[in-house]
C-alpha positions as CSV (number, residue, x, y, z in Angstrom):
1,M,19.3,-13.0,22.4
2,D,19.1,-15.0,19.2
3,L,16.7,-15.5,16.3
4,R,15.3,-18.6,17.9
5,Q,14.2,-16.7,21.0
6,L,12.6,-14.0,18.9
7,K,10.8,-16.6,16.8
8,Y,9.5,-18.2,20.0
9,F,8.4,-14.8,21.4
10,V,6.6,-13.8,18.1
11,H,4.6,-17.1,18.2
12,V,3.5,-16.6,21.9
13,A,2.7,-12.9,21.4
14,K,0.6,-13.5,18.3
15,L,-1.2,-16.6,19.6
16,C,-1.6,-15.1,23.1
17,S,-0.9,-18.6,24.4
18,F,2.2,-20.6,25.5
19,T,0.3,-23.8,24.9
20,K,-0.7,-23.0,21.3
21,A,2.8,-21.6,20.5
22,A,4.5,-24.7,21.9
23,R,2.3,-26.9,19.8
24,Q,3.0,-24.9,16.6
25,L,6.7,-24.8,17.3
26,N,6.9,-28.4,18.3
27,V,8.8,-27.6,21.5
28,A,8.1,-28.4,25.2
29,Q,6.2,-25.6,26.9
30,P,8.6,-25.3,29.9
31,S,11.5,-24.8,27.4
32,L,9.4,-22.1,25.6
33,S,8.7,-20.3,28.9
34,R,12.4,-20.4,29.8
35,Q,13.4,-18.8,26.5
36,I,10.8,-16.0,27.0
37,R,12.0,-15.4,30.6
38,A,15.5,-15.2,29.3
39,L,14.5,-12.5,26.8
40,E,12.7,-10.5,29.6
41,E,15.8,-10.7,31.8
42,E,18.1,-9.6,29.0
43,F,15.9,-6.6,28.2
44,G,15.1,-5.9,31.8
45,V,11.3,-5.4,31.1
46,M,8.2,-7.5,31.1
47,L,7.3,-8.5,27.5
48,L,4.1,-10.4,28.3
49,D,1.2,-9.9,30.7
50,R,0.2,-13.3,32.1
51,D,-3.1,-14.1,33.6
52,T,-5.5,-17.1,33.9
53,H,-6.9,-16.3,30.4
54,G,-3.6,-16.4,28.6
55,V,-0.9,-13.9,27.7
56,R,-0.8,-10.6,25.8
57,P,2.1,-8.3,24.8
58,T,3.0,-5.4,27.0
59,E,3.9,-2.0,25.4
60,A,7.5,-3.1,25.4
61,G,6.4,-6.5,24.0
62,L,4.5,-4.8,21.1
63,R,7.6,-2.9,20.2
64,L,9.7,-6.0,20.2
65,L,7.0,-7.9,18.2
66,E,7.1,-5.3,15.4
67,M,10.9,-5.3,15.2
68,S,11.1,-9.1,15.5
69,D,8.8,-9.5,12.5
70,Y,11.1,-7.3,10.5
71,L,14.3,-9.2,11.7
72,L,12.9,-12.6,11.1
73,R,11.6,-11.8,7.7
74,H,14.9,-10.4,6.5
75,A,16.8,-13.2,8.1
76,E,14.8,-15.6,6.0
77,Q,15.4,-13.4,2.9
78,L,19.2,-13.4,3.7
79,R,19.1,-17.2,3.8
80,N,17.4,-17.4,0.4
81,V,19.6,-14.9,-1.2
82,V,22.8,-16.5,-0.1
83,R,21.7,-20.0,-1.2
84,S,20.5,-18.8,-4.6
85,P,22.6,-18.7,-7.8
86,V,24.0,-15.2,-8.5
87,T,22.1,-15.1,-11.8
88,E,18.7,-15.9,-10.2
89,P,17.1,-13.2,-7.9
90,A,15.5,-14.8,-4.9
91,G,14.0,-13.8,-1.6
92,N,11.0,-12.2,0.0
93,V,9.8,-8.8,-1.1
94,V,6.9,-6.9,0.5
95,I,5.3,-4.0,-1.4
96,G,2.7,-1.5,-0.4
97,L,0.1,-0.3,-2.9
98,L,-2.6,2.3,-2.8
99,P,-6.2,1.0,-3.2
100,S,-6.6,3.2,-6.3
101,I,-3.8,1.3,-8.1
102,A,-3.5,-2.1,-6.5
103,Y,-6.1,-3.8,-8.6
104,L,-4.7,-2.3,-11.8
105,V,-1.1,-3.5,-11.4
106,A,-1.1,-6.5,-9.0
107,P,-2.5,-9.2,-11.3
108,N,0.1,-8.6,-14.1
109,L,2.9,-8.0,-11.6
110,V,2.2,-11.4,-9.8
111,A,1.9,-13.2,-13.1
112,R,5.2,-11.9,-14.5
113,L,7.1,-12.7,-11.3
114,R,5.7,-16.3,-11.2
115,R,6.7,-16.8,-14.8
116,D,10.1,-15.2,-14.9
117,Y,11.3,-15.1,-11.3
118,P,9.7,-18.0,-9.4
119,R,12.2,-17.8,-6.5
120,I,11.0,-14.3,-5.6
121,K,8.2,-14.5,-3.0
122,L,6.0,-11.4,-3.2
123,R,3.7,-10.1,-0.5
124,I,1.3,-7.2,-1.3
125,V,-0.3,-4.9,1.4
126,E,-2.8,-2.3,0.6
127,A,-3.1,1.0,2.5
128,I,-3.3,4.8,2.2
129,G,-0.1,6.7,1.4
130,A,0.6,7.9,5.0
131,F,0.6,4.4,6.3
132,L,2.8,3.1,3.5
133,L,5.5,5.8,4.2
134,D,5.5,4.9,7.9
135,W,5.8,1.2,7.1
136,L,8.8,1.9,4.8
137,L,10.6,3.8,7.6
138,L,9.8,1.0,10.0
139,G,11.2,-1.6,7.6
140,R,7.9,-3.5,7.3
141,I,7.7,-3.1,3.5
142,D,10.5,-2.8,0.9
143,L,8.8,-0.6,-1.7
144,A,5.6,1.5,-2.0
145,V,3.6,3.3,-4.6
146,V,2.5,6.8,-3.4
147,T,1.0,9.8,-5.1
148,N,1.7,13.5,-5.0
149,S,3.2,13.2,-1.5
150,Q,5.4,15.7,0.1
151,R,9.0,14.7,0.6
152,T,9.5,12.6,3.7
153,R,12.9,12.5,5.4
154,G,14.6,9.1,4.8
155,I,12.4,8.3,1.8
156,I,13.5,8.3,-1.9
157,E,10.6,8.9,-4.3
158,T,10.9,8.4,-8.1
159,E,8.0,9.5,-10.3
160,V,7.1,6.8,-12.8
161,A,3.8,8.0,-14.4
162,E,1.0,10.4,-14.2
163,Q,-2.8,10.2,-14.7
164,E,-5.2,12.8,-16.0
165,M,-8.0,13.6,-13.6
166,V,-11.4,13.6,-15.3
167,L,-15.0,14.2,-14.4
168,V,-16.8,10.8,-14.2
169,G,-20.5,10.0,-14.2
170,R,-23.3,8.1,-15.8
171,L,-24.4,9.3,-19.2
172,T,-27.6,10.7,-17.9
173,D,-25.7,12.7,-15.2
174,I,-22.8,14.0,-17.3
175,A,-24.5,14.6,-20.7
176,G,-25.2,18.3,-20.0
177,F,-21.6,19.1,-19.5
178,P,-19.3,20.2,-22.4
179,D,-16.1,18.4,-23.1
180,P,-13.7,19.7,-21.9
181,V,-15.7,21.1,-18.9
182,P,-14.5,24.4,-17.4
183,L,-14.0,24.3,-13.6
184,D,-16.6,27.1,-13.3
185,D,-19.2,24.6,-14.5
186,L,-18.4,22.3,-11.6
187,L,-18.5,24.7,-8.6
188,D,-22.0,23.7,-7.6
189,V,-21.8,20.0,-8.5
190,P,-21.8,17.8,-5.4
191,L,-18.8,15.5,-5.9
192,L,-17.9,12.2,-4.4
193,V,-14.2,12.0,-3.4
194,T,-11.6,10.1,-1.5
195,N,-9.3,11.9,0.9
196,G,-6.3,11.1,-1.2
197,F,-7.9,12.4,-4.4
198,R,-9.2,15.5,-2.7
199,S,-5.6,16.4,-1.8
200,V,-4.8,16.4,-5.5
201,I,-7.9,18.1,-6.7
202,E,-8.2,21.0,-4.2
203,P,-4.8,22.6,-4.8
204,F,-5.5,22.8,-8.6
205,A,-8.9,24.3,-8.0
206,E,-7.6,26.8,-5.4
207,A,-4.7,27.8,-7.7
208,A,-7.4,28.8,-10.3
209,G,-9.3,30.7,-7.6
210,R,-12.1,28.2,-7.4
211,R,-13.7,26.1,-4.6
212,L,-15.4,22.9,-5.5
213,T,-18.2,21.2,-3.6
214,F,-17.5,17.9,-2.1
215,D,-20.7,16.2,-1.1
216,M,-19.3,13.0,0.4
217,E,-15.8,11.8,1.3
218,L,-15.4,8.1,1.0
219,D,-12.0,6.4,1.4
220,S,-13.0,3.6,-1.0
221,L,-12.7,3.8,-4.7
222,P,-15.0,0.8,-5.3
223,I,-17.8,2.4,-3.2
224,I,-17.4,5.7,-5.2
225,K,-17.6,3.8,-8.5
226,G,-20.6,1.8,-7.3
227,M,-22.4,5.0,-6.3
228,I,-21.6,6.5,-9.7
229,L,-23.0,3.5,-11.5
230,K,-26.2,3.7,-9.6
231,G,-26.6,7.4,-10.4
232,N,-25.8,8.6,-6.9
233,G,-23.3,11.2,-7.9
234,M,-20.3,12.1,-9.9
235,S,-16.6,12.3,-9.1
236,I,-13.2,13.5,-10.3
237,L,-11.0,10.4,-10.7
238,P,-7.7,9.4,-12.4
239,Y,-8.6,8.2,-15.9
240,G,-6.9,4.9,-15.5
241,C,-9.3,4.0,-12.7
242,V,-12.3,4.2,-15.0
243,H,-10.8,3.3,-18.4
244,Q,-12.4,-0.1,-18.5
245,E,-15.8,1.2,-17.5
246,R,-15.6,3.9,-20.1
247,V,-14.6,1.3,-22.8
248,E,-17.7,-0.7,-21.8
249,S,-19.9,2.5,-21.8
250,R,-20.8,2.0,-18.2
251,M,-19.2,5.3,-17.2
252,H,-18.7,8.5,-19.1
253,I,-16.1,11.2,-18.7
254,R,-15.4,14.8,-19.4
255,R,-11.9,16.2,-19.5
256,I,-11.4,19.3,-17.2
257,A,-10.4,22.4,-19.2
258,D,-7.1,24.1,-18.5
259,S,-6.7,22.6,-15.0
260,G,-3.5,20.6,-15.5
261,M,-4.9,18.3,-12.9
262,R,-2.7,15.3,-12.7
263,L,-2.2,12.4,-10.3
264,R,1.5,11.5,-10.1
265,F,2.5,7.9,-9.2
266,K,5.8,7.6,-7.4
267,L,7.9,4.6,-6.3
268,A,9.1,5.1,-2.7
269,K,11.9,3.3,-0.8
270,T,14.0,4.0,2.2
271,E,17.4,5.7,1.9
272,I,18.8,3.5,4.7
273,K,18.2,0.0,3.4
274,P,19.8,-0.9,0.0
275,P,17.4,-2.9,-2.2
276,S,18.1,-6.6,-2.6
277,G,18.4,-8.1,-6.1
278,A,14.8,-9.4,-5.7
279,A,13.5,-6.0,-4.6
280,A,15.2,-4.4,-7.6
281,V,13.5,-6.8,-10.0
282,V,10.1,-6.1,-8.4
283,E,10.7,-2.4,-8.5
284,R,11.5,-2.5,-12.3
285,I,8.5,-4.7,-13.2
286,L,6.1,-2.6,-11.0
287,A,7.2,0.6,-12.7
288,E,6.6,-1.0,-16.1
289,E,3.1,-2.1,-15.0
290,I,2.3,1.4,-13.7
291,R,3.3,2.9,-17.0
292,R,1.0,0.6,-18.9
293,I,-2.1,2.0,-17.2
294,P,-3.9,4.3,-19.6
295,R,-3.1,7.9,-18.7
296,G,-5.9,9.7,-20.3
297,P,-8.7,9.6,-23.0
């Protein structure tokens, strides 16, 4: 088995066609078929199901596809790092961001890397925390931003910043609440919430012996903000997520009295894989951008 064979297999598996893969790779189709057969013989399993409509990966093929993507990506990174001057970080870095923070940090992060480290090739994926931690362990991403997560074996988490959680609504909806607002005043308020933020809010409320009312659970911060702007509810959100809307007077907030309710942002990476020079640069700049997000009113 060599990297060329893995590259051939990845193309065939993703395109579900020997013909299309041969065209993209600029190789003869019989040669491509022989290489895939050689892989199957080496592993002793069928990697592709073949029929008149094309090919598709078997269960074993899907596992090989996932690991091959990882190996090929890091082989390319190794090539870039070895060829680069020692003083200039270079290579591919993949980071995972939560939807609640991606739009706040990604633009400046990308701009700074393009300006100061043009040889670093950054890829950003967006997902919920559980997926990001799984992808770290699988080696699909190099670094992730997570929040208030429990310790996961094999993952190192470093807290970089925290956000105050605040009550958010339109002025007409929130005007009747004092600032700060006691938790008792929110018990019967139907709140919009994401699953991730609920896991932060509920423990604080329960520690105070209170149970809040969650009217609708939406795993989309933009949808929640859109509903708030249309007067379709209120929510408890990290202040940084609504800072701009508050400055523009499109949303209004109330601090929550005596709750200590905070969302903690952490940088996560695997214990197994040492960070490359490029990954270390991205980690440093990402942490700086997270700390620049307004933490509270």
